[in-house]
Residue frames as a rotation matrix with the C-alpha (Angstrom) as fourth column:
MET 1
0.328 -0.576 0.749 -22.37
-0.940 -0.118 0.321 41.61
-0.096 -0.809 -0.580 -8.37
SER 2
0.223 -0.376 -0.899 -19.93
-0.374 0.819 -0.435 38.76
0.900 0.434 0.042 -8.37
PHE 3
0.864 0.036 0.502 -19.43
-0.488 0.303 0.818 36.25
-0.123 -0.952 0.280 -5.56
ALA 4
0.715 -0.660 -0.230 -16.24
0.366 0.634 -0.681 34.96
0.595 0.403 0.695 -7.23
MET 5
0.719 -0.587 -0.373 -13.10
0.337 -0.176 0.925 35.04
-0.608 -0.791 0.071 -5.13
SER 6
0.647 -0.651 -0.397 -9.98
-0.763 -0.546 -0.347 36.87
0.009 0.527 -0.850 -6.23
ALA 7
0.428 -0.581 -0.692 -6.98
-0.174 0.699 -0.694 34.77
0.887 0.418 0.198 -7.16
ALA 8
-0.668 -0.682 0.299 -5.38
-0.397 -0.014 -0.918 35.38
0.630 -0.731 -0.261 -3.71
GLU 9
-0.117 0.691 0.713 -8.67
-0.978 0.043 -0.203 34.62
-0.171 -0.722 0.671 -1.87
ARG 10
0.800 0.492 -0.344 -9.25
-0.554 0.825 -0.110 31.32
0.229 0.278 0.933 -3.66
GLN 11
0.067 -0.842 -0.536 -5.61
-0.100 0.528 -0.843 30.22
0.993 0.110 -0.049 -3.17
GLN 12
-0.669 -0.257 0.697 -5.81
-0.661 -0.223 -0.717 31.07
0.339 -0.940 -0.021 0.53
PHE 13
0.282 0.869 0.406 -9.11
-0.943 0.330 -0.052 29.18
-0.179 -0.368 0.912 0.89
LEU 14
0.730 0.016 -0.683 -7.76
-0.344 0.872 -0.347 26.12
0.590 0.488 0.643 -0.95
ALA 15
-0.339 -0.940 -0.027 -4.71
-0.330 0.146 -0.933 26.12
0.881 -0.307 -0.360 1.36
GLY 16
-0.139 0.358 0.923 -7.00
-0.990 -0.067 -0.123 25.41
0.018 -0.931 0.364 4.33
PRO 17
-0.946 -0.289 0.146 -7.46
-0.303 0.949 -0.088 21.84
-0.113 -0.128 -0.985 5.63
HIS 18
0.107 0.990 -0.090 -10.82
-0.930 0.067 -0.360 21.12
-0.351 0.122 0.928 3.98
VAL 19
-0.282 -0.040 0.959 -11.78
0.237 0.965 0.110 17.66
-0.930 0.258 -0.262 2.88
GLY 20
-0.500 0.041 -0.865 -11.79
-0.757 -0.506 0.414 17.85
-0.421 0.861 0.284 -0.90
VAL 21
0.517 0.596 0.615 -13.85
-0.029 0.730 -0.683 15.98
-0.856 0.335 0.394 -3.45
LEU 22
-0.606 -0.753 -0.256 -11.60
-0.406 0.016 0.914 14.63
-0.684 0.658 -0.315 -6.18
SER 23
0.574 0.801 0.171 -13.27
-0.205 0.343 -0.917 13.96
-0.793 0.491 0.361 -9.52
VAL 24
-0.624 -0.734 -0.267 -12.01
-0.501 0.114 0.858 12.17
-0.600 0.669 -0.439 -12.60
ALA 25
0.271 0.731 -0.627 -13.75
-0.960 0.162 -0.227 10.91
-0.064 0.663 0.746 -15.74
VAL 26
-0.722 -0.485 0.493 -14.01
-0.467 0.868 0.171 7.10
-0.511 -0.107 -0.853 -15.88
THR 27
-0.195 0.693 -0.695 -15.85
-0.683 0.412 0.603 4.37
0.704 0.592 0.393 -17.70
GLY 28
0.787 0.577 0.217 -17.38
-0.554 0.506 0.661 1.40
0.272 -0.641 0.718 -15.87
ASP 29
0.772 -0.545 -0.328 -14.05
0.543 0.833 -0.105 -0.45
0.331 -0.098 0.939 -16.00
GLY 30
0.552 -0.538 -0.637 -12.03
0.513 -0.383 0.768 2.49
-0.657 -0.751 0.064 -14.77
GLU 31
-0.452 -0.675 0.584 -10.86
0.867 -0.179 0.464 3.75
-0.209 0.716 0.666 -18.12
VAL 32
-0.630 0.177 -0.756 -11.36
-0.126 -0.984 -0.126 7.26
-0.766 0.016 0.642 -19.36
GLY 33
-0.713 0.387 0.585 -14.39
0.702 0.390 0.597 7.60
0.003 0.836 -0.549 -21.59
ALA 34
-0.878 0.457 0.144 -16.97
-0.419 -0.878 0.230 10.11
0.232 0.141 0.962 -22.86
GLY 35
-0.108 0.977 -0.183 -20.51
-0.521 0.101 0.848 9.84
0.847 0.187 0.498 -21.72
ARG 36
0.040 0.068 -0.997 -19.76
0.615 0.785 0.078 8.21
0.787 -0.616 -0.011 -18.40
ALA 37
0.927 0.321 0.193 -20.28
0.029 -0.577 0.816 9.59
0.373 -0.751 -0.544 -14.92
PRO 38
0.010 -0.968 0.253 -17.14
-0.501 -0.223 -0.836 10.79
0.865 -0.118 -0.487 -13.17
LEU 39
0.172 -0.110 -0.979 -15.69
0.811 0.580 0.078 9.11
0.559 -0.807 0.189 -10.14
ALA 40
0.045 -0.103 0.994 -15.98
-0.372 -0.925 -0.079 11.59
0.927 -0.366 -0.080 -7.24
VAL 41
0.428 -0.001 -0.904 -14.51
0.666 0.676 0.315 10.74
0.611 -0.737 0.290 -3.85
PRO 42
0.950 -0.112 0.293 -13.58
-0.268 -0.773 0.575 12.68
0.162 -0.625 -0.764 -0.68
VAL 43
0.394 -0.893 -0.219 -9.83
0.712 0.447 -0.541 13.03
0.581 0.057 0.812 -0.09
TRP 44
0.553 -0.483 -0.679 -7.25
0.355 -0.601 0.716 14.74
-0.754 -0.637 -0.161 2.04
TYR 45
0.610 -0.421 0.672 -5.15
0.669 -0.181 -0.721 17.07
0.425 0.889 0.171 -0.01
GLY 46
0.050 -0.623 -0.781 -2.28
0.687 -0.546 0.479 19.54
-0.725 -0.560 0.401 0.36
TYR 47
0.391 0.030 0.920 -1.86
0.792 -0.520 -0.320 22.93
0.469 0.854 -0.227 -1.27
GLN 48
-0.154 -0.456 -0.876 0.26
0.666 -0.703 0.249 26.02
-0.730 -0.546 0.412 -0.78
PRO 49
0.709 0.520 -0.476 -0.65
0.072 -0.724 -0.686 29.21
-0.701 0.452 -0.551 -2.62
GLY 50
0.384 -0.544 -0.746 0.95
-0.882 -0.454 -0.123 29.31
-0.272 0.706 -0.654 -6.04
GLY 51
-0.646 -0.698 0.308 1.83
-0.627 0.716 0.307 25.59
-0.435 0.006 -0.900 -5.94
GLN 52
-0.575 0.385 -0.722 0.32
-0.384 0.652 0.654 22.28
0.722 0.653 -0.227 -6.93
VAL 53
0.384 0.730 0.565 -2.54
-0.922 0.270 0.278 20.31
0.050 -0.627 0.777 -5.33
SER 54
-0.670 -0.662 -0.336 -1.20
-0.600 0.750 -0.279 17.07
0.437 0.015 -0.900 -3.81
VAL 55
0.496 0.810 0.313 -3.26
-0.868 0.450 0.211 13.94
0.030 -0.376 0.926 -3.15
ILE 56
-0.695 -0.682 0.226 -2.15
-0.700 0.715 0.005 10.54
-0.164 -0.155 -0.974 -1.94
THR 57
0.513 0.857 0.049 -3.78
-0.823 0.508 -0.253 7.36
-0.242 0.089 0.966 -3.22
GLY 58
0.107 -0.422 0.900 -3.02
-0.012 0.905 0.425 3.74
-0.994 -0.056 0.092 -4.00
ARG 59
-0.637 -0.448 -0.627 -1.42
-0.592 -0.236 0.770 3.30
-0.493 0.863 -0.115 -7.41
SER 60
-0.947 0.296 -0.125 -3.83
0.125 0.698 0.705 0.44
0.296 0.652 -0.698 -8.24
SER 61
-0.524 0.806 -0.277 -6.87
0.295 -0.133 -0.946 2.00
-0.799 -0.577 -0.168 -6.56
ARG 62
0.222 0.698 0.681 -9.84
0.946 0.016 -0.325 2.94
-0.238 0.716 -0.656 -8.80
LYS 63
0.927 0.131 -0.350 -9.05
0.086 -0.986 -0.143 6.63
-0.364 0.103 -0.926 -8.49
GLY 64
0.025 -0.989 -0.148 -5.29
-0.289 -0.149 0.946 6.05
-0.957 0.019 -0.289 -9.02
THR 65
-0.450 -0.141 0.882 -5.97
0.642 0.635 0.429 4.02
-0.621 0.759 -0.195 -12.16
ALA 66
0.524 0.732 0.435 -8.50
0.841 -0.361 -0.403 6.56
-0.138 0.577 -0.805 -13.54
ILE 67
0.757 -0.323 -0.567 -6.19
-0.175 -0.938 0.301 9.58
-0.629 -0.128 -0.767 -12.83
ARG 68
-0.340 -0.919 0.197 -3.28
-0.037 0.222 0.974 7.87
-0.940 0.324 -0.110 -14.53
ALA 69
-0.283 0.251 0.926 -5.47
0.888 0.434 0.154 7.10
-0.364 0.865 -0.346 -17.60
ALA 70
0.708 0.691 0.149 -7.05
0.701 -0.658 -0.275 10.55
-0.092 0.299 -0.950 -17.73
GLY 71
-0.255 -0.915 0.312 -3.85
0.877 -0.354 -0.324 12.54
0.407 0.191 0.893 -17.02
ARG 72
-0.722 0.095 0.686 -5.90
-0.247 -0.961 -0.127 15.17
0.647 -0.261 0.717 -15.17
MET 73
-0.351 0.639 -0.684 -8.35
0.894 0.445 -0.044 15.59
0.277 -0.627 -0.728 -12.33
SER 74
-0.110 0.306 0.946 -10.41
-0.153 -0.945 0.288 18.17
0.982 -0.113 0.150 -10.51
LEU 75
-0.592 -0.094 -0.801 -10.75
0.756 0.282 -0.591 18.94
0.281 -0.955 -0.095 -6.82
CYS 76
0.070 0.640 0.765 -13.51
-0.045 -0.764 0.643 20.89
0.997 -0.080 -0.024 -5.07
ALA 77
-0.690 -0.234 -0.685 -13.10
0.681 0.114 -0.724 22.11
0.247 -0.966 0.081 -1.46
GLN 78
-0.031 0.786 0.618 -16.00
0.126 -0.610 0.782 23.79
0.991 0.103 -0.080 0.40
ASP 79
-0.997 0.006 -0.072 -17.09
0.070 -0.156 -0.985 25.33
-0.018 -0.988 0.155 3.61
GLU 80
-0.458 0.888 -0.036 -20.70
0.563 0.321 0.761 24.34
0.688 0.328 -0.647 4.08
ASN 81
-0.134 0.355 -0.925 -21.16
0.915 -0.315 -0.253 26.66
-0.381 -0.880 -0.283 7.02
PRO 82
0.735 0.466 0.493 -22.69
0.623 -0.751 -0.218 30.08
0.269 0.468 -0.842 6.31
PRO 83
0.453 0.482 -0.750 -21.60
-0.686 -0.348 -0.639 32.02
-0.569 0.804 0.173 4.48
TYR 84
0.723 -0.084 0.685 -21.14
0.319 0.921 -0.224 29.17
-0.612 0.381 0.693 2.00
ARG 85
0.360 -0.683 -0.636 -17.83
-0.851 -0.520 0.077 29.17
-0.383 0.513 -0.768 0.04
TYR 86
0.696 -0.226 0.682 -16.12
0.291 0.956 0.020 26.82
-0.656 0.185 0.731 -2.39
VAL 87
0.047 -0.694 -0.718 -13.14
-0.883 -0.364 0.295 26.52
-0.466 0.621 -0.630 -4.67
SER 88
0.763 0.133 0.632 -12.93
0.168 0.904 -0.393 24.12
-0.624 0.406 0.668 -7.54
VAL 89
0.146 -0.808 -0.571 -9.72
-0.819 -0.422 0.388 23.57
-0.554 0.412 -0.723 -9.46
GLU 90
0.825 0.146 0.546 -8.79
0.134 0.888 -0.439 21.37
-0.549 0.436 0.713 -12.39
GLY 91
0.453 -0.729 -0.513 -5.62
-0.876 -0.469 -0.108 20.55
-0.162 0.499 -0.851 -14.25
PRO 92
0.505 -0.372 -0.779 -3.05
-0.331 0.751 -0.572 18.03
0.798 0.546 0.256 -15.48
VAL 93
0.850 -0.156 0.503 -1.32
-0.458 0.253 0.852 15.63
-0.260 -0.955 0.144 -13.10
VAL 94
-0.073 -0.843 -0.533 1.97
-0.605 0.462 -0.649 13.93
0.793 0.275 -0.543 -12.55
ILE 95
0.943 0.332 -0.018 2.25
-0.215 0.651 0.728 10.78
0.253 -0.683 0.685 -10.44
GLU 96
-0.027 -0.992 0.121 5.34
-0.688 -0.070 -0.723 10.31
0.725 -0.102 -0.681 -8.25
GLU 97
-0.146 -0.150 -0.978 6.61
0.548 0.811 -0.206 7.83
0.824 -0.566 -0.036 -5.74
LEU 98
0.755 0.569 0.326 5.44
0.032 -0.528 0.849 8.79
0.655 -0.631 -0.417 -2.29
ASP 99
-0.487 -0.838 0.247 7.95
-0.155 -0.196 -0.968 10.22
0.860 -0.510 -0.035 0.21
PRO 100
-0.135 0.419 -0.898 7.05
0.818 0.559 0.137 8.80
0.559 -0.716 -0.418 3.66
ALA 101
-0.785 -0.226 -0.577 7.62
0.541 -0.704 -0.460 12.26
-0.302 -0.673 0.675 5.20
GLU 102
-0.845 0.534 0.009 4.96
-0.444 -0.711 0.545 13.76
0.298 0.457 0.838 2.94
ARG 103
-0.173 0.796 -0.580 2.50
0.229 0.605 0.762 11.01
0.958 -0.001 -0.287 3.89
LEU 104
-0.330 -0.021 -0.944 3.12
0.941 0.072 -0.330 11.81
0.075 -0.997 -0.004 7.58
ALA 105
-0.968 -0.074 -0.241 2.77
0.093 -0.993 -0.068 15.53
-0.234 -0.088 0.968 6.95
MET 106
-0.581 0.811 -0.065 -0.58
-0.355 -0.181 0.917 14.99
0.732 0.556 0.393 5.18
ALA 107
-0.033 0.561 -0.827 -1.90
0.630 0.654 0.419 12.81
0.776 -0.507 -0.374 8.02
ARG 108
-0.541 -0.223 -0.811 -0.80
0.807 -0.411 -0.425 15.41
-0.239 -0.884 0.403 10.61
ARG 109
-0.963 0.210 0.167 -2.48
-0.119 -0.892 0.436 18.19
0.241 0.400 0.884 8.60
TYR 110
-0.220 0.970 -0.108 -5.82
-0.355 0.024 0.935 16.54
0.909 0.244 0.339 9.06
LEU 111
0.515 0.402 -0.757 -5.42
0.377 0.687 0.621 14.63
0.770 -0.605 0.202 12.35
GLY 112
0.785 -0.382 0.488 -2.89
-0.614 -0.585 0.529 16.71
0.083 -0.715 -0.694 14.29
THR 113
-0.157 -0.973 -0.170 0.50
-0.905 0.210 -0.369 15.39
0.395 0.096 -0.914 15.29
PRO 114
-0.598 -0.138 0.790 -0.52
-0.580 0.755 -0.307 12.57
-0.554 -0.641 -0.531 17.64
GLY 115
0.440 0.839 0.321 -3.43
-0.254 0.459 -0.851 11.47
-0.861 0.293 0.415 15.46
GLY 116
0.709 -0.207 -0.674 -1.36
-0.696 -0.051 -0.716 11.62
0.114 0.977 -0.180 12.27
ASP 117
-0.424 -0.897 0.127 1.45
-0.898 0.398 -0.186 9.63
0.116 -0.193 -0.974 13.86
ARG 118
-0.326 0.417 0.848 -1.10
-0.355 0.777 -0.519 6.97
-0.876 -0.471 -0.105 14.97
TYR 119
0.693 0.674 -0.255 -2.67
-0.453 0.133 -0.881 6.90
-0.560 0.727 0.398 11.51
VAL 120
0.350 -0.641 -0.683 0.55
-0.846 0.097 -0.524 6.33
0.402 0.762 -0.508 9.68
ALA 121
-0.654 -0.608 0.449 1.80
-0.748 0.606 -0.269 3.76
-0.109 -0.512 -0.852 12.23
GLY 122
-0.246 0.672 0.698 -1.52
-0.266 0.646 -0.716 1.92
-0.932 -0.362 0.020 12.03
ASN 123
0.858 0.501 0.110 -1.66
0.008 0.202 -0.979 1.95
-0.513 0.842 0.169 8.19
PRO 124
-0.122 -0.991 -0.050 1.81
-0.163 -0.030 0.986 0.93
-0.979 0.129 -0.158 7.05
ASP 125
0.868 0.313 -0.386 2.64
-0.411 0.013 -0.912 0.84
-0.280 0.950 0.140 3.33
PRO 126
0.152 -0.900 0.409 5.59
-0.216 0.373 0.902 -1.59
-0.964 -0.225 -0.138 3.19
ALA 127
0.028 -0.130 0.991 4.95
0.816 0.576 0.053 -2.51
-0.577 0.807 0.122 -0.46
GLY 128
-0.766 -0.399 -0.505 4.91
0.118 -0.858 0.499 1.13
-0.633 0.323 0.704 -1.60
GLU 129
-0.302 0.750 0.588 1.39
0.946 0.314 0.085 0.98
-0.121 0.582 -0.804 -2.96
ASN 130
0.608 0.577 -0.546 0.67
0.545 -0.803 -0.241 4.65
-0.577 -0.151 -0.803 -2.23
VAL 131
-0.333 -0.622 0.709 1.70
0.920 -0.380 0.098 7.35
0.208 0.684 0.699 -4.73
MET 132
-0.289 0.183 -0.940 1.62
0.314 -0.909 -0.273 11.15
-0.904 -0.374 0.205 -4.70
ILE 133
0.056 0.391 0.919 -0.53
0.990 -0.139 -0.001 12.79
0.127 0.910 -0.395 -7.34
ARG 134
-0.460 -0.250 -0.852 0.33
0.399 -0.915 0.053 16.39
-0.793 -0.316 0.520 -8.08
MET 135
0.241 0.669 0.703 -2.08
0.968 -0.109 -0.228 18.57
-0.076 0.735 -0.674 -10.04
ARG 136
-0.849 -0.503 -0.163 -1.10
0.471 -0.859 0.200 21.88
-0.240 0.093 0.966 -11.63
PRO 137
0.022 0.943 -0.331 -4.12
0.509 -0.296 -0.809 24.15
-0.861 -0.151 -0.486 -11.36
GLU 138
-0.849 -0.199 0.490 -5.26
0.528 -0.340 0.778 25.40
0.012 0.919 0.394 -14.76
ARG 139
-0.365 0.806 0.466 -8.91
0.005 -0.499 0.867 26.29
0.931 0.319 0.178 -14.33
TRP 140
-0.951 0.038 -0.306 -10.51
0.303 -0.072 -0.950 27.70
-0.059 -0.997 0.057 -11.17
LEU 141
-0.050 0.939 0.341 -14.11
0.188 -0.327 0.926 28.28
0.981 0.111 -0.160 -10.06
SER 142
-0.816 -0.224 -0.533 -14.97
0.551 -0.026 -0.834 29.91
0.173 -0.974 0.145 -6.75
VAL 143
0.160 0.870 0.466 -17.88
0.178 -0.490 0.853 31.36
0.971 -0.053 -0.233 -4.82
ASP 144
-0.831 -0.276 -0.483 -17.92
0.527 -0.113 -0.842 33.26
0.178 -0.955 0.239 -1.53
HIS 145
0.079 0.969 0.234 -21.47
0.657 -0.227 0.719 34.08
0.749 0.097 -0.655 -0.41
GLY 146
0.247 -0.065 -0.967 -19.96
0.894 -0.368 0.254 36.21
-0.372 -0.927 -0.033 2.38
LYS 147
-0.808 -0.506 0.301 -19.12
0.587 -0.730 0.349 38.95
0.043 0.459 0.887 -0.13
GLN 148
-0.217 0.726 -0.652 -21.28
0.451 -0.518 -0.727 42.00
-0.866 -0.452 -0.215 0.46
PRO 149
0.392 0.415 0.821 -23.23
0.920 -0.189 -0.344 43.65
0.013 0.890 -0.456 -2.35
GLY 150
0.837 0.043 -0.546 -21.91
0.133 -0.983 0.128 46.91
-0.531 -0.180 -0.828 -3.62
């Protein structure tokens, strides 16, 4: 018996507003390298079934620098409540200038409209340090322990 989700199930799950854990390979100085532990950090993300995974970060942040160097990343989203479920996805990235409307939409996705508006107003980005990272899913892993045997 397999606990793996179907393509439609995993895409629907990933589209939910989970906090994801972004991972990217780095060396101690932030460069890509073999034999080093990956950087893994919790992030807000956006996803619509069939589309790309979107993450906002600072262009000169450790994760932004590492993702730019690696050219790819992975993201894992989970529901730790029984029955346990997760989706992990990995693929190549492109880095784009951030549209302020997308930043506001991401904040509202996680904090609701009033909270998202307050978050963006309280964390301005006048220098344009934030960028949008878009990942094209290539490899998927998923588990849904709610699937019944049979």
